PDB file of N, CA, C and O in Angstrom:
ATOM      1  N   UNK A   1     -25.409 -13.253 -18.167  1.00  0.00           N
ATOM      2  CA  UNK A   1     -24.273 -13.584 -17.335  1.00  0.00           C
ATOM      3  C   UNK A   1     -24.444 -12.919 -15.966  1.00  0.00           C
ATOM      4  O   UNK A   1     -24.890 -11.775 -15.877  1.00  0.00           O
ATOM      5  N   UNK A   2     -24.094 -13.626 -14.927  1.00  0.00           N
ATOM      6  CA  UNK A   2     -24.198 -13.108 -13.568  1.00  0.00           C
ATOM      7  C   UNK A   2     -22.954 -12.297 -13.235  1.00  0.00           C
ATOM      8  O   UNK A   2     -21.829 -12.774 -13.383  1.00  0.00           O
ATOM      9  N   UNK A   3     -23.170 -11.069 -12.786  1.00  0.00           N
ATOM     10  CA  UNK A   3     -22.050 -10.208 -12.401  1.00  0.00           C
ATOM     11  C   UNK A   3     -21.633 -10.529 -10.964  1.00  0.00           C
ATOM     12  O   UNK A   3     -22.480 -10.574 -10.072  1.00  0.00           O
ATOM     13  N   UNK A   4     -20.350 -10.749 -10.734  1.00  0.00           N
ATOM     14  CA  UNK A   4     -19.899 -11.017  -9.359  1.00  0.00           C
ATOM     15  C   UNK A   4     -19.983  -9.752  -8.507  1.00  0.00           C
ATOM     16  O   UNK A   4     -19.826  -8.638  -9.007  1.00  0.00           O
ATOM     17  N   UNK A   5     -20.229  -9.940  -7.235  1.00  0.00           N
ATOM     18  CA  UNK A   5     -20.239  -8.828  -6.294  1.00  0.00           C
ATOM     19  C   UNK A   5     -18.940  -8.863  -5.499  1.00  0.00           C
ATOM     20  O   UNK A   5     -18.289  -9.905  -5.428  1.00  0.00           O
ATOM     21  N   UNK A   6     -18.556  -7.739  -4.903  1.00  0.00           N
ATOM     22  CA  UNK A   6     -17.351  -7.753  -4.068  1.00  0.00           C
ATOM     23  C   UNK A   6     -17.448  -8.784  -2.941  1.00  0.00           C
ATOM     24  O   UNK A   6     -16.460  -9.428  -2.589  1.00  0.00           O
ATOM     25  N   UNK A   7     -18.638  -8.928  -2.387  1.00  0.00           N
ATOM     26  CA  UNK A   7     -18.827  -9.888  -1.291  1.00  0.00           C
ATOM     27  C   UNK A   7     -18.595 -11.320  -1.763  1.00  0.00           C
ATOM     28  O   UNK A   7     -17.959 -12.115  -1.071  1.00  0.00           O
ATOM     29  N   UNK A   8     -19.121 -11.642  -2.954  1.00  0.00           N
ATOM     30  CA  UNK A   8     -18.936 -12.982  -3.507  1.00  0.00           C
ATOM     31  C   UNK A   8     -17.459 -13.248  -3.774  1.00  0.00           C
ATOM     32  O   UNK A   8     -16.958 -14.337  -3.495  1.00  0.00           O
ATOM     33  N   UNK A   9     -16.769 -12.256  -4.312  1.00  0.00           N
ATOM     34  CA  UNK A   9     -15.343 -12.420  -4.592  1.00  0.00           C
ATOM     35  C   UNK A   9     -14.543 -12.597  -3.306  1.00  0.00           C
ATOM     36  O   UNK A   9     -13.593 -13.380  -3.275  1.00  0.00           O
ATOM     37  N   UNK A  10     -14.913 -11.884  -2.248  1.00  0.00           N
ATOM     38  CA  UNK A  10     -14.241 -12.058  -0.951  1.00  0.00           C
ATOM     39  C   UNK A  10     -14.494 -13.455  -0.396  1.00  0.00           C
ATOM     40  O   UNK A  10     -13.601 -14.059   0.198  1.00  0.00           O
ATOM     41  N   UNK A  11     -15.710 -13.970  -0.589  1.00  0.00           N
ATOM     42  CA  UNK A  11     -16.010 -15.338  -0.144  1.00  0.00           C
ATOM     43  C   UNK A  11     -15.171 -16.355  -0.915  1.00  0.00           C
ATOM     44  O   UNK A  11     -14.669 -17.319  -0.336  1.00  0.00           O
ATOM     45  N   UNK A  12     -15.023 -16.139  -2.212  1.00  0.00           N
ATOM     46  CA  UNK A  12     -14.190 -17.036  -3.016  1.00  0.00           C
ATOM     47  C   UNK A  12     -12.737 -16.984  -2.558  1.00  0.00           C
ATOM     48  O   UNK A  12     -12.071 -18.017  -2.486  1.00  0.00           O
ATOM     49  N   UNK A  13     -12.240 -15.784  -2.247  1.00  0.00           N
ATOM     50  CA  UNK A  13     -10.868 -15.639  -1.756  1.00  0.00           C
ATOM     51  C   UNK A  13     -10.703 -16.368  -0.429  1.00  0.00           C
ATOM     52  O   UNK A  13      -9.702 -17.052  -0.213  1.00  0.00           O
ATOM     53  N   UNK A  14     -11.678 -16.225   0.454  1.00  0.00           N
ATOM     54  CA  UNK A  14     -11.617 -16.905   1.751  1.00  0.00           C
ATOM     55  C   UNK A  14     -11.646 -18.425   1.575  1.00  0.00           C
ATOM     56  O   UNK A  14     -10.986 -19.154   2.316  1.00  0.00           O
ATOM     57  N   UNK A  15     -12.406 -18.889   0.604  1.00  0.00           N
ATOM     58  CA  UNK A  15     -12.453 -20.327   0.316  1.00  0.00           C
ATOM     59  C   UNK A  15     -11.084 -20.826  -0.153  1.00  0.00           C
ATOM     60  O   UNK A  15     -10.636 -21.897   0.257  1.00  0.00           O
ATOM     61  N   UNK A  16     -10.429 -20.055  -1.003  1.00  0.00           N
ATOM     62  CA  UNK A  16      -9.077 -20.419  -1.449  1.00  0.00           C
ATOM     63  C   UNK A  16      -8.124 -20.468  -0.259  1.00  0.00           C
ATOM     64  O   UNK A  16      -7.299 -21.375  -0.151  1.00  0.00           O
ATOM     65  N   UNK A  17      -8.246 -19.479   0.641  1.00  0.00           N
ATOM     66  CA  UNK A  17      -7.395 -19.453   1.838  1.00  0.00           C
ATOM     67  C   UNK A  17      -7.601 -20.704   2.681  1.00  0.00           C
ATOM     68  O   UNK A  17      -6.640 -21.283   3.188  1.00  0.00           O
ATOM     69  N   UNK A  18      -8.855 -21.120   2.829  1.00  0.00           N
ATOM     70  CA  UNK A  18      -9.155 -22.319   3.618  1.00  0.00           C
ATOM     71  C   UNK A  18      -8.565 -23.568   2.964  1.00  0.00           C
ATOM     72  O   UNK A  18      -8.072 -24.460   3.653  1.00  0.00           O
ATOM     73  N   UNK A  19      -8.618 -23.627   1.644  1.00  0.00           N
ATOM     74  CA  UNK A  19      -8.044 -24.770   0.936  1.00  0.00           C
ATOM     75  C   UNK A  19      -6.525 -24.820   1.126  1.00  0.00           C
ATOM     76  O   UNK A  19      -5.949 -25.898   1.272  1.00  0.00           O
ATOM     77  N   UNK A  20      -5.891 -23.665   1.124  1.00  0.00           N
ATOM     78  CA  UNK A  20      -4.443 -23.608   1.371  1.00  0.00           C
ATOM     79  C   UNK A  20      -4.142 -24.097   2.788  1.00  0.00           C
ATOM     80  O   UNK A  20      -3.224 -24.891   2.993  1.00  0.00           O
ATOM     81  N   UNK A  21      -4.913 -23.621   3.756  1.00  0.00           N
ATOM     82  CA  UNK A  21      -4.714 -24.050   5.149  1.00  0.00           C
ATOM     83  C   UNK A  21      -4.880 -25.556   5.283  1.00  0.00           C
ATOM     84  O   UNK A  21      -4.121 -26.204   6.003  1.00  0.00           O
ATOM     85  N   UNK A  22      -5.868 -26.115   4.594  1.00  0.00           N
ATOM     86  CA  UNK A  22      -6.097 -27.560   4.655  1.00  0.00           C
ATOM     87  C   UNK A  22      -4.922 -28.326   4.055  1.00  0.00           C
ATOM     88  O   UNK A  22      -4.494 -29.342   4.604  1.00  0.00           O
ATOM     89  N   UNK A  23      -4.401 -27.841   2.931  1.00  0.00           N
ATOM     90  CA  UNK A  23      -3.238 -28.505   2.327  1.00  0.00           C
ATOM     91  C   UNK A  23      -2.025 -28.432   3.240  1.00  0.00           C
ATOM     92  O   UNK A  23      -1.300 -29.415   3.393  1.00  0.00           O
ATOM     93  N   UNK A  24      -1.800 -27.264   3.850  1.00  0.00           N
ATOM     94  CA  UNK A  24      -0.659 -27.124   4.759  1.00  0.00           C
ATOM     95  C   UNK A  24      -0.833 -27.997   6.003  1.00  0.00           C
ATOM     96  O   UNK A  24       0.134 -28.570   6.503  1.00  0.00           O
ATOM     97  N   UNK A  25      -2.059 -28.095   6.495  1.00  0.00           N
ATOM     98  CA  UNK A  25      -2.313 -28.942   7.664  1.00  0.00           C
ATOM     99  C   UNK A  25      -2.050 -30.412   7.337  1.00  0.00           C
ATOM    100  O   UNK A  25      -1.543 -31.159   8.173  1.00  0.00           O
ATOM    101  N   UNK A  26      -2.394 -30.814   6.127  1.00  0.00           N
ATOM    102  CA  UNK A  26      -2.229 -32.220   5.753  1.00  0.00           C
ATOM    103  C   UNK A  26      -0.790 -32.556   5.367  1.00  0.00           C
ATOM    104  O   UNK A  26      -0.271 -33.602   5.757  1.00  0.00           O
ATOM    105  N   UNK A  27      -0.141 -31.670   4.598  1.00  0.00           N
ATOM    106  CA  UNK A  27       1.170 -32.000   4.047  1.00  0.00           C
ATOM    107  C   UNK A  27       2.329 -31.237   4.679  1.00  0.00           C
ATOM    108  O   UNK A  27       3.489 -31.581   4.449  1.00  0.00           O
ATOM    109  N   UNK A  28       2.038 -30.210   5.467  1.00  0.00           N
ATOM    110  CA  UNK A  28       3.087 -29.471   6.142  1.00  0.00           C
ATOM    111  C   UNK A  28       3.881 -28.580   5.198  1.00  0.00           C
ATOM    112  O   UNK A  28       3.492 -28.353   4.053  1.00  0.00           O
ATOM    113  N   UNK A  29       5.006 -28.080   5.707  1.00  0.00           N
ATOM    114  CA  UNK A  29       5.823 -27.164   4.919  1.00  0.00           C
ATOM    115  C   UNK A  29       7.147 -27.795   4.495  1.00  0.00           C
ATOM    116  O   UNK A  29       7.968 -27.138   3.854  1.00  0.00           O
ATOM    117  N   UNK A  30       7.355 -29.031   4.840  1.00  0.00           N
ATOM    118  CA  UNK A  30       8.608 -29.706   4.482  1.00  0.00           C
ATOM    119  C   UNK A  30       8.483 -30.457   3.178  1.00  0.00           C
ATOM    120  O   UNK A  30       7.903 -29.961   2.212  1.00  0.00           O
ATOM    121  N   UNK A  31       9.025 -31.643   3.158  1.00  0.00           N
ATOM    122  CA  UNK A  31       8.986 -32.478   1.968  1.00  0.00           C
ATOM    123  C   UNK A  31       7.560 -32.968   1.773  1.00  0.00           C
ATOM    124  O   UNK A  31       6.937 -33.514   2.684  1.00  0.00           O
ATOM    125  N   UNK A  32       7.062 -32.758   0.563  1.00  0.00           N
ATOM    126  CA  UNK A  32       5.686 -33.151   0.234  1.00  0.00           C
ATOM    127  C   UNK A  32       5.604 -33.382  -1.267  1.00  0.00           C
ATOM    128  O   UNK A  32       6.519 -33.011  -2.002  1.00  0.00           O
ATOM    129  N   UNK A  33       4.506 -33.996  -1.735  1.00  0.00           N
ATOM    130  CA  UNK A  33       4.365 -34.192  -3.182  1.00  0.00           C
ATOM    131  C   UNK A  33       4.446 -32.863  -3.929  1.00  0.00           C
ATOM    132  O   UNK A  33       3.981 -31.838  -3.431  1.00  0.00           O
ATOM    133  N   UNK A  34       5.031 -32.883  -5.112  1.00  0.00           N
ATOM    134  CA  UNK A  34       5.231 -31.667  -5.887  1.00  0.00           C
ATOM    135  C   UNK A  34       3.950 -30.929  -6.220  1.00  0.00           C
ATOM    136  O   UNK A  34       3.938 -29.700  -6.276  1.00  0.00           O
ATOM    137  N   UNK A  35       2.867 -31.670  -6.441  1.00  0.00           N
ATOM    138  CA  UNK A  35       1.615 -31.018  -6.821  1.00  0.00           C
ATOM    139  C   UNK A  35       1.075 -30.140  -5.704  1.00  0.00           C
ATOM    140  O   UNK A  35       0.339 -29.188  -5.966  1.00  0.00           O
ATOM    141  N   UNK A  36       1.431 -30.448  -4.458  1.00  0.00           N
ATOM    142  CA  UNK A  36       0.920 -29.677  -3.326  1.00  0.00           C
ATOM    143  C   UNK A  36       1.416 -28.230  -3.408  1.00  0.00           C
ATOM    144  O   UNK A  36       0.634 -27.293  -3.245  1.00  0.00           O
ATOM    145  N   UNK A  37       2.683 -28.053  -3.654  1.00  0.00           N
ATOM    146  CA  UNK A  37       3.230 -26.700  -3.772  1.00  0.00           C
ATOM    147  C   UNK A  37       2.590 -25.953  -4.935  1.00  0.00           C
ATOM    148  O   UNK A  37       2.303 -24.761  -4.832  1.00  0.00           O
ATOM    149  N   UNK A  38       2.369 -26.654  -6.036  1.00  0.00           N
ATOM    150  CA  UNK A  38       1.709 -26.040  -7.186  1.00  0.00           C
ATOM    151  C   UNK A  38       0.290 -25.610  -6.869  1.00  0.00           C
ATOM    152  O   UNK A  38      -0.132 -24.513  -7.233  1.00  0.00           O
ATOM    153  N   UNK A  39      -0.449 -26.484  -6.183  1.00  0.00           N
ATOM    154  CA  UNK A  39      -1.823 -26.144  -5.804  1.00  0.00           C
ATOM    155  C   UNK A  39      -1.858 -24.973  -4.828  1.00  0.00           C
ATOM    156  O   UNK A  39      -2.710 -24.092  -4.941  1.00  0.00           O
ATOM    157  N   UNK A  40      -0.939 -24.962  -3.875  1.00  0.00           N
ATOM    158  CA  UNK A  40      -0.890 -23.858  -2.905  1.00  0.00           C
ATOM    159  C   UNK A  40      -0.633 -22.537  -3.635  1.00  0.00           C
ATOM    160  O   UNK A  40      -1.313 -21.542  -3.383  1.00  0.00           O
ATOM    161  N   UNK A  41       0.332 -22.531  -4.522  1.00  0.00           N
ATOM    162  CA  UNK A  41       0.651 -21.303  -5.263  1.00  0.00           C
ATOM    163  C   UNK A  41      -0.534 -20.845  -6.110  1.00  0.00           C
ATOM    164  O   UNK A  41      -0.842 -19.655  -6.158  1.00  0.00           O
ATOM    165  N   UNK A  42      -1.193 -21.786  -6.773  1.00  0.00           N
ATOM    166  CA  UNK A  42      -2.342 -21.444  -7.608  1.00  0.00           C
ATOM    167  C   UNK A  42      -3.477 -20.863  -6.779  1.00  0.00           C
ATOM    168  O   UNK A  42      -4.083 -19.863  -7.163  1.00  0.00           O
ATOM    169  N   UNK A  43      -3.765 -21.492  -5.638  1.00  0.00           N
ATOM    170  CA  UNK A  43      -4.857 -21.013  -4.779  1.00  0.00           C
ATOM    171  C   UNK A  43      -4.541 -19.654  -4.152  1.00  0.00           C
ATOM    172  O   UNK A  43      -5.425 -18.808  -4.014  1.00  0.00           O
ATOM    173  N   UNK A  44      -3.280 -19.450  -3.774  1.00  0.00           N
ATOM    174  CA  UNK A  44      -2.895 -18.146  -3.215  1.00  0.00           C
ATOM    175  C   UNK A  44      -3.006 -17.051  -4.272  1.00  0.00           C
ATOM    176  O   UNK A  44      -3.464 -15.946  -3.980  1.00  0.00           O
ATOM    177  N   UNK A  45      -2.591 -17.355  -5.490  1.00  0.00           N
ATOM    178  CA  UNK A  45      -2.685 -16.389  -6.576  1.00  0.00           C
ATOM    179  C   UNK A  45      -4.143 -16.076  -6.894  1.00  0.00           C
ATOM    180  O   UNK A  45      -4.512 -14.917  -7.085  1.00  0.00           O
ATOM    181  N   UNK A  46      -4.959 -17.108  -6.948  1.00  0.00           N
ATOM    182  CA  UNK A  46      -6.384 -16.919  -7.239  1.00  0.00           C
ATOM    183  C   UNK A  46      -7.041 -16.059  -6.163  1.00  0.00           C
ATOM    184  O   UNK A  46      -7.838 -15.177  -6.482  1.00  0.00           O
ATOM    185  N   UNK A  47      -6.719 -16.305  -4.895  1.00  0.00           N
ATOM    186  CA  UNK A  47      -7.286 -15.512  -3.798  1.00  0.00           C
ATOM    187  C   UNK A  47      -6.879 -14.047  -3.938  1.00  0.00           C
ATOM    188  O   UNK A  47      -7.696 -13.148  -3.736  1.00  0.00           O
ATOM    189  N   UNK A  48      -5.618 -13.811  -4.284  1.00  0.00           N
ATOM    190  CA  UNK A  48      -5.148 -12.434  -4.455  1.00  0.00           C
ATOM    191  C   UNK A  48      -5.887 -11.749  -5.606  1.00  0.00           C
ATOM    192  O   UNK A  48      -6.266 -10.583  -5.491  1.00  0.00           O
ATOM    193  N   UNK A  49      -6.090 -12.458  -6.702  1.00  0.00           N
ATOM    194  CA  UNK A  49      -6.812 -11.883  -7.840  1.00  0.00           C
ATOM    195  C   UNK A  49      -8.269 -11.585  -7.485  1.00  0.00           C
ATOM    196  O   UNK A  49      -8.807 -10.555  -7.891  1.00  0.00           O
ATOM    197  N   UNK A  50      -8.906 -12.479  -6.733  1.00  0.00           N
ATOM    198  CA  UNK A  50     -10.287 -12.224  -6.293  1.00  0.00           C
ATOM    199  C   UNK A  50     -10.351 -10.952  -5.452  1.00  0.00           C
ATOM    200  O   UNK A  50     -11.277 -10.152  -5.590  1.00  0.00           O
ATOM    201  N   UNK A  51      -9.362 -10.772  -4.583  1.00  0.00           N
ATOM    202  CA  UNK A  51      -9.364  -9.582  -3.717  1.00  0.00           C
ATOM    203  C   UNK A  51      -9.130  -8.306  -4.523  1.00  0.00           C
ATOM    204  O   UNK A  51      -9.738  -7.275  -4.238  1.00  0.00           O
ATOM    205  N   UNK A  52      -8.268  -8.367  -5.512  1.00  0.00           N
ATOM    206  CA  UNK A  52      -8.032  -7.202  -6.368  1.00  0.00           C
ATOM    207  C   UNK A  52      -9.305  -6.856  -7.134  1.00  0.00           C
ATOM    208  O   UNK A  52      -9.690  -5.689  -7.219  1.00  0.00           O
ATOM    209  N   UNK A  53      -9.950  -7.867  -7.685  1.00  0.00           N
ATOM    210  CA  UNK A  53     -11.185  -7.616  -8.434  1.00  0.00           C
ATOM    211  C   UNK A  53     -12.283  -7.066  -7.522  1.00  0.00           C
ATOM    212  O   UNK A  53     -13.036  -6.178  -7.922  1.00  0.00           O
ATOM    213  N   UNK A  54     -12.374  -7.588  -6.305  1.00  0.00           N
ATOM    214  CA  UNK A  54     -13.370  -7.078  -5.352  1.00  0.00           C
ATOM    215  C   UNK A  54     -13.106  -5.605  -5.048  1.00  0.00           C
ATOM    216  O   UNK A  54     -14.039  -4.805  -4.982  1.00  0.00           O
ATOM    217  N   UNK A  55     -11.844  -5.252  -4.866  1.00  0.00           N
ATOM    218  CA  UNK A  55     -11.491  -3.857  -4.584  1.00  0.00           C
ATOM    219  C   UNK A  55     -11.825  -2.963  -5.777  1.00  0.00           C
ATOM    220  O   UNK A  55     -12.302  -1.841  -5.601  1.00  0.00           O
ATOM    221  N   UNK A  56     -11.577  -3.456  -6.982  1.00  0.00           N
ATOM    222  CA  UNK A  56     -11.898  -2.673  -8.172  1.00  0.00           C
ATOM    223  C   UNK A  56     -13.403  -2.456  -8.300  1.00  0.00           C
ATOM    224  O   UNK A  56     -13.851  -1.364  -8.651  1.00  0.00           O
ATOM    225  N   UNK A  57     -14.177  -3.497  -8.016  1.00  0.00           N
ATOM    226  CA  UNK A  57     -15.642  -3.364  -8.082  1.00  0.00           C
ATOM    227  C   UNK A  57     -16.140  -2.372  -7.040  1.00  0.00           C
ATOM    228  O   UNK A  57     -17.035  -1.575  -7.320  1.00  0.00           O
ATOM    229  N   UNK A  58     -15.570  -2.416  -5.847  1.00  0.00           N
ATOM    230  CA  UNK A  58     -15.969  -1.460  -4.802  1.00  0.00           C
ATOM    231  C   UNK A  58     -15.655  -0.019  -5.244  1.00  0.00           C
ATOM    232  O   UNK A  58     -16.447   0.901  -5.042  1.00  0.00           O
ATOM    233  N   UNK A  59     -14.484   0.137  -5.845  1.00  0.00           N
ATOM    234  CA  UNK A  59     -14.070   1.468  -6.304  1.00  0.00           C
ATOM    235  C   UNK A  59     -15.017   1.975  -7.389  1.00  0.00           C
ATOM    236  O   UNK A  59     -15.407   3.143  -7.379  1.00  0.00           O
ATOM    237  N   UNK A  60     -15.385   1.107  -8.316  1.00  0.00           N
ATOM    238  CA  UNK A  60     -16.320   1.491  -9.375  1.00  0.00           C
ATOM    239  C   UNK A  60     -17.688   1.839  -8.802  1.00  0.00           C
ATOM    240  O   UNK A  60     -18.338   2.790  -9.237  1.00  0.00           O
ATOM    241  N   UNK A  61     -18.108   1.056  -7.823  1.00  0.00           N
ATOM    242  CA  UNK A  61     -19.419   1.254  -7.195  1.00  0.00           C
ATOM    243  C   UNK A  61     -19.463   2.594  -6.449  1.00  0.00           C
ATOM    244  O   UNK A  61     -20.484   3.282  -6.461  1.00  0.00           O
ATOM    245  N   UNK A  62     -18.348   2.957  -5.802  1.00  0.00           N
ATOM    246  CA  UNK A  62     -18.296   4.200  -5.036  1.00  0.00           C
ATOM    247  C   UNK A  62     -18.190   5.422  -5.936  1.00  0.00           C
ATOM    248  O   UNK A  62     -18.506   6.534  -5.512  1.00  0.00           O
ATOM    249  N   UNK A  63     -17.754   5.229  -7.162  1.00  0.00           N
ATOM    250  CA  UNK A  63     -17.636   6.323  -8.099  1.00  0.00           C
ATOM    251  C   UNK A  63     -16.334   7.074  -7.941  1.00  0.00           C
ATOM    252  O   UNK A  63     -15.533   6.773  -7.056  1.00  0.00           O
ATOM    253  N   UNK A  64     -16.125   8.057  -8.807  1.00  0.00           N
ATOM    254  CA  UNK A  64     -14.866   8.822  -8.731  1.00  0.00           C
ATOM    255  C   UNK A  64     -14.764   9.628  -7.448  1.00  0.00           C
ATOM    256  O   UNK A  64     -15.764  10.102  -6.908  1.00  0.00           O
ATOM    257  N   UNK A  65     -13.550   9.772  -6.979  1.00  0.00           N
ATOM    258  CA  UNK A  65     -13.329  10.494  -5.723  1.00  0.00           C
ATOM    259  C   UNK A  65     -13.321  11.992  -5.911  1.00  0.00           C
ATOM    260  O   UNK A  65     -13.146  12.735  -4.944  1.00  0.00           O
TER     261      UNK A  65
END
């Protein structure tokens, strides 16, 4: 199994952010199909989780303080 790196996880988070921006650019913040809000929430949550995992990996890599 391939172990993710903090850099890879940050790239994945940035990709999720870009997908959210694209959805907002296309559908806006007003009335839109219901799935759009669901996708935005899912992508924002996924990006946040990637960032948390990246921070945890960095902390493990740096060792105890």
